[in-house]
N, C-alpha and C positions, 0 to 999 in steps of 0.2 A: 477828518483826519485826527483831530484832537481827541475825539471820543475813542478812536481806535487805539491811540497811544495810552490813554487812561486805562482802557480795558487790558492792554498788555502789561501795564505796570501793576495792576491789581490781580493779575492771574497768578495763582499760587500752585498750579499743577507742577511746575518745574521744581519748586521747593519741596513738594511732597515726594517727588521722585528721588531727589537727592537724599531726603531723610530715609526713605526705604532702602536706598543703596548703602547708606552708612550703617543702618541696622543689619542688613544682610552681610556686610563685610565684618561687622563685630561678631555676629553669630558664627560666621565661618572661622574667624580667628579662635573663638572660644572652643568650637567643635574640634578644630585641628589640634589645639593644645590638649584638650581632654583625651582625644584618641592617642596622642603621643605619650601622655603620662600613663594611661591605662595600658598601652602596648608595652611600655618599659616595665611596668609592674608584672604583667602577665609573662613576659619573657623571663624575668627573674624567677617567678614561681615555677615555670617549666624547667629552667636550669636547675633549680633546687630538686625538683622531682627526678630529673635525669641523673643528677649526682647521687641521689638516694638509691636509685635503681642500680646504678653501676657499682656502688660500694658494697652491695649485698651479695 
């Protein structure tokens, strides 16, 4: 029984899963932020183009 408890305490699979989950969450936040910023810039450019077309 003691050996089983030692094995469970030394098991690092759970920690690795948590690290991967944190990395995945960080990547998702960065991707969402980047898409949001790019989307805002693209919308502004399309609006400029539309304004230029309607003013001529």
